[in-house]
N, C-alpha and C positions, 0 to 999 in steps of 0.2 A: 381407522381415520390417521394414526397417529405411526404407521408403519416405518421401519428405519429403512429407508430406500437406502442402497449404496453401504449400508453397513452388514447387513445379514441376510440372508437368501429369503425370500419371500415364499412361503407353502401353500399351496392351495391343495386342499384334500375334498374329495368327493367319493362317497362309498359307491354309487353307482350313477351309471350315465342315465339311467330312466329317471334318476330323481330331478334332472335338470331339464329344463326344456326353454329355448331363449325366448321364445315368443309368450310362453305362459309365466315364467317365474320373474319377468322384470314388468316394471310398472307399465301401464297402459303406453304412456306417453314413450316410452322406448320402444314400444313394437313396431319395429321396421326389417325389411328386406336384408337392411344392412346388418343388422344385429346377429344373423345366421352366418358371418365371415368369421373366420377366426383373427385373434390378435395377434400381432407379432410383439416379442419382449419389448424392445422400444416403444411400440403404441400403448402397450399396457402402463408400461411406466410412467408415460407421457399423460395419461388418463388418471394415474392416481395421483400425480403432482399437481394436478390442475386446482386453482384457486376453490376455498370453499363458499357454497352458497348451498341454501336448502337443497336446488335441484343437483348441483355440482358435486355435493358431498355424498349424495346417493349413488348420481348416475355413474361415477368411474366404477365401483366394484359391479354393481349391476351390468354396465356395458363389458366387464371382462367377465363376470362368468356366465352370461347369457352369449358371450362370443364363442366360448369353449366348447363345442359340441362333442369334441372327441375327447375329454377329460376321462381318464380312467384313474382306477382308484392309487392313493397315494402319487400321485404325478408332482413333481418338485419343479417348480420355476424359479429361477434366480435372474430377480429384477435388476438389469443393469442400465447405468446412465445412457441416454439417447445421444448419437453423435452431436456433438456440438460444432458449429463452424466457426473459424477462428474470426473475432470481431473486428471490425474494419480499424484500422489505423488514424483516421481523420474524422472529423465532425463538422458540424452546423450544416448540413447538407436538407435542403428543402423540397418538396415535391412540387415540379412545376409543369409537367405533360407528358401525356401519352402518345406514342406513334405506333399508328395501326395501319395495315395494309389494305387497300381497297381496290377493286378492278375500275370502278364507275365512281372517280374523283369527285366530279361535278354534282351526282345525284347522290351521294353521302353529305356533301356539302349542303346542299339546299335543304336536306331535312334537319340537320341541325341548325340551320339558319331561321328555318320556320317553326320549329319546334321550341327551341330554346333561346333563339335570338344572336346566335354564335355570327361571328364575321370573320373573315378572313383579315390577318394583323399585315400591315402595310409592308412590314420588312420580307415577309415572306411570299408576298403576291406575286412576285417575278420570278420565283424559283422552279424552274420547270419539276413537273410530278411531284412537288411537294405543296401542301396547303395547312398552314398554322391556323387553327380557329379558337378566337377566345372572346370573351365578355367585357363588358365595361368595368366588371371588378377584377382590380389587377390581382387580387388574392386567390381568384378562382384558377381551377383546373383547367389547364389548355389541352386542345386535341388537334394532333398532327395527322394528317391523311397522307398515305405515301401510295400512290399510284402504281400497280402490280399487275399485270396480265393475269387474269385468272386469280386474283387474290379473294378471300373473304374468311369470314371466322368459321373456327373449327372448334365443335364443343368439346373433342377430344384433349384438346391444351389445357393448360391451368388457369389462362385468363379468363375472365369472369365478367368482362364489361366493365361501364362506369357507371356511377350514380349522379344523379342532378338533383338539386331540392327546386322546386316549383311553388308558385302560390296556390295551383288548381292542379290536382292530379289527373282528374277525370277530362279536363278542358284540353290539359298537354296530351293525353291519349290520342285525343280524337283529332288533333293536328298532327300528331304523329303518324297516323295510320292513313291520314291525306295525303301525305309527303312520303309514300313508298315502306312505312314503318309496319310492321305486323307485332300483334297482342301476343305475347307469353304468357301474362296473367293478367287476368282483369283487375281493374283498381278494387280495391278491398282495405278494409282496416285488420291488421295484423296486431296482436296483442302479445308483446316482450316482457318475459320476465325481469328481475333485477339483475343489474350487473355486478361484478365485483371490482371493477375501476372503472368509473368513479364506486364506492362503496355505495350500495341502496338498499333500503330495508328489506328483509325478509317479503314483505307484501306486496311490493312495487310491482305493478302492471302498468307498462306504457302502451296506450294504441297508436297505432301509425298508419295513417293513410297511403299507400305505396301502389303503385303497377310495376310490371315487366314489360318491354318493349322491345321491339329488335330493329335495328337500323336498316336501311336495304342492303348493307353487306353482311347481315346477320348478326353484328355485334349487339350483346345486349345491353341494355340503359334502364336501370334502375329509377323510377320516379318517385320521389318522395315528398310529401306536403310540408313545406313550412310556411307558414301567414305571414312570417316575415320579409319572404323574398320578394325583392321587386323585379320589375320587368316579366320577360316569359318564362326565366329561369338561368341558372347555372351550373356547370360542372362541379361537382364537388368531392369526389371521390373516385379512385382507382379500385378493382377488386380483383384479388389474385387467390389462388387455392395455394396450400403449401404440406408438405409432407409431413412435416413437424412442427407444431407451431413456437416450442420454445427455442429452437436455433434460429428459427425465422426473426422471431422477436428481436433476439440478442443482437442479430445481424443489422438489422434495421435502426435499434436504438444505439446502437455503436456509431452510425452515423451522424447522431446528433438529434435524431427522431425520439420523441417521448410515447410511451403508451398511453393512450388519451381514454380507452375503454376497453375491457375483457368482457366479452359478452358471452354467455351460454345460449344457444339456439334452441334448445328445449323448450318445450314439447313441440315445435315447430318443424325442426330438423335435429338429426342426432351431429352436432356440428358445435364450435366455436369461434367468433369471429374476433381477432386482437386489431384494434384500430390504433395505426401509429400516425403521426402528425407532430407540427412542432408545437413546441410545451406552451402550456397557457390556453391552446385553441379548445374550444368549446364544441363539443360533437353530440349529437345525438346518436340513436342505434343504427340509423342507415347512413349518416353521413352528419357532415356540419351542419349548424343552423345558426342564422343570423347572419350570414355573411363573414366567418371566421376561417376562411383559408380553407385548403384543400388536405385531404389525407390519403391514407393507403390502408384498405382493410385486408389481415391476412387471414383467409378460412381454411380451418383444419377439418374435414370432414372424419368422424369416426371409421376405421378399418377401412380408409381409401388407400389405392394403390398408390405409387411414385408418381408425383406431379410430372407430367413431359411436356415440352414445349412443339412449337410456338404458339399454336392456337391463333395464329394471325396477329399479335402482339411482336412488335418490331423495337420498341425501346420503352422504358420507364425513364423518364427524363429528369433529371435533378438539377437544381441550384447548387454550386458551389463545385468542391475538388475533393478527391479521396484515391487514397492508394490502397481500396479495400481488396481483399480475394473476391472472386466470384460469390454471387450471391446463391443460397444454400440450396435452391430449386433451380438454379442455370436462369435465372428470367433476366433478359438483356437490359443492364441499367447503364445508363450512360450520363456523364457528369457535363456539366457546363456551365456556362455563366447567363 
């Protein structure tokens, strides 16, 4: 637990490879095809430096050991710190909108209008090939559609779509499918364990009613239930995968964002989600609750390959200005008023 990473080598010794089975010797919640893949040294270091919870306290070493299927006697690994991105030099930015490319702009626009009540904003209505959609809530996330021939969502990219809070998930799914959407995951109550940020009691279990649909262009939309949501719903979060969560978190926080939530997704998935947004905002596991603005969720999947682009994402649009270097995974970040 208190390994002196960065000060001394980390030695892992296993007498024989037959003594270690990736799917037998780790807890049932960690039994996943993902665990048969080897960890790189930076990934191992990331896991060992995760904040501690009853799950996270055990999971890094189990994940580390269970992934090393080729361990030989007296194998020595030297733990080195992961490469860290240079923090931005300006701050006070906030998430304003996400721009994605679609082939059929009117069809996708109609989907979000009927499902969430989004409407074209006046200043964008006359701009050919672009349509900015927003809701009544000024702090809610906006979606800009960019018409491109043949454009659509590609799962191979790191962009994982948007999240929206709705008053009734089942009703929202019904409207979504009636307007060209596709159900990816049926409505269900998922039970999440405690988070490290904010610090929750070890026994905390949070049930969330949610569903996953895709819009007519294939972009995922996570719908989660918020009884305080008014109207049909509103966009609340953008979701991206990251290659290394610590450099990504540092880069976004360097812009003036705050870490609002650090959540291990075990046993549902071998991953963590770091939610960043405006300081003081209230956010639940899938996104903000009670209309407290919009957030960006950084998902790190254990033993995942390097994140690639673009996945249909054209821009993460922020309020404010910055002379920051490129985002660690190369996501297109645009600053403006």
